[in-house]
C-alpha positions as CSV (number, residue, x, y, z in Angstrom):
1,E,78.2,60.6,99.8
2,L,79.7,61.9,96.5
3,Q,77.2,64.7,96.5
4,Q,78.2,65.6,100.0
5,K,81.9,65.7,99.1
6,V,81.0,68.0,96.1
7,E,79.1,70.4,98.4
8,E,81.9,70.4,100.9
9,T,84.4,71.2,98.1
10,E,82.2,74.1,96.9
11,L,82.0,75.5,100.4
12,L,85.7,75.2,100.8
13,K,86.2,77.0,97.5
14,M,83.9,79.8,98.6
15,E,85.7,80.1,101.9
16,L,89.1,80.2,100.2
17,Q,87.8,83.0,97.9
18,M,86.6,85.0,100.8
19,L,89.9,84.6,102.6
20,E,91.8,85.7,99.5
21,T,89.5,88.8,99.2
22,E,90.2,89.6,102.9
23,R,93.9,89.2,102.3
24,V,93.8,91.7,99.4
25,R,91.7,94.1,101.5
26,L,94.2,93.9,104.4
27,S,97.1,94.4,102.0
28,L,95.5,97.6,100.7
29,V,94.8,98.8,104.2
30,E,98.4,98.1,105.2
31,E,99.7,100.1,102.2
32,K,97.5,103.1,103.0
33,F,98.5,102.9,106.7
34,M,102.2,102.9,105.7
35,D,101.6,106.0,103.5
36,V,99.9,107.8,106.4
37,L,102.8,106.9,108.8
38,Q,105.3,108.1,106.2
39,L,103.5,111.5,105.9
40,L,103.3,111.8,109.7
41,Q,107.1,111.1,109.9
42,Q,107.8,113.8,107.3
43,L,105.6,116.3,109.2
44,R,107.4,115.4,112.4
45,D,110.8,116.0,110.7
46,L,109.4,119.4,109.5
47,N,108.5,120.2,113.2
48,I,104.8,120.6,112.6
49,S,103.1,122.0,115.7
50,K,100.9,119.8,117.8
51,R,98.1,122.3,117.2
52,A,98.4,122.0,113.4
53,L,98.5,118.2,113.6
54,G,95.5,118.2,115.9
55,K,93.6,120.4,113.5
56,I,94.3,117.9,110.7
57,L,93.2,115.0,112.8
58,L,90.0,116.8,114.0
59,S,89.2,117.8,110.4
60,T,89.6,114.1,109.4
61,L,87.3,112.9,112.2
62,E,84.7,115.7,111.5
63,S,84.5,114.8,107.8
64,C,84.0,111.1,108.7
65,R,81.4,111.7,111.3
66,D,78.6,109.5,110.1
67,P,79.2,106.1,111.6
68,Q,78.9,103.3,109.1
69,N,79.6,99.7,109.5
70,G,82.9,99.3,111.5
71,R,85.3,98.3,108.7
72,A,84.1,100.7,106.1
73,H,84.2,103.6,108.5
74,L,87.7,102.8,109.6
75,F,88.9,102.7,106.0
76,E,87.1,106.0,105.2
77,V,88.9,107.6,108.2
78,L,92.3,106.2,107.1
79,D,91.8,107.4,103.5
80,T,90.6,110.8,104.6
81,L,93.5,111.2,107.0
82,H,95.9,110.4,104.1
83,H,94.2,113.0,102.0
84,E,94.4,115.6,104.7
85,L,98.0,114.9,105.4
86,T,98.9,115.0,101.7
87,A,97.2,118.4,101.4
88,C,99.2,119.8,104.3
89,E,100.8,123.1,103.3
90,L,104.0,122.3,105.1
91,L,104.5,119.2,102.9
92,Q,103.4,121.1,99.8
93,S,106.1,123.8,100.3
94,Q,109.0,121.5,101.0
95,P,111.2,120.0,98.3
96,L,111.0,116.2,98.4
97,G,114.1,114.2,99.2
98,Q,115.3,110.6,99.2
99,G,114.1,109.9,95.7
100,Q,110.4,110.6,96.4
101,D,108.2,112.5,94.0
102,R,104.8,114.2,94.2
103,Q,103.1,111.1,92.8
104,A,104.4,109.0,95.7
105,L,102.8,111.5,98.2
106,A,99.5,111.7,96.3
107,N,98.8,108.0,96.2
108,P,95.3,107.8,94.8
109,L,94.6,104.4,96.5
110,L,91.0,104.2,97.5
111,I,89.8,101.5,99.8
112,S,86.3,100.2,99.5
113,C,84.5,97.3,100.9
């Protein structure tokens, strides 16, 4: 009975570790997603054309064409979209406001599984 309790405890520890890993991964995804939304908001404020925004999105999807496992592929698309938006000429040519700097726009966060 004691051995069974030890095994259950080990299983619970492993499950807790997996949950913590998943929590950290989701936190990184949330941060990257917020960065992408911020960049999209800035582009909207700069009146980017729908055509230009569509080209950015299509470029992102084209570069992430090879389907991988679901989660890894979604993270790759999100990271690539962030990179494409950061490289947008319209954002590059505008002075940054509200206490932001270039480093904040060029967040090098990489998501991996």
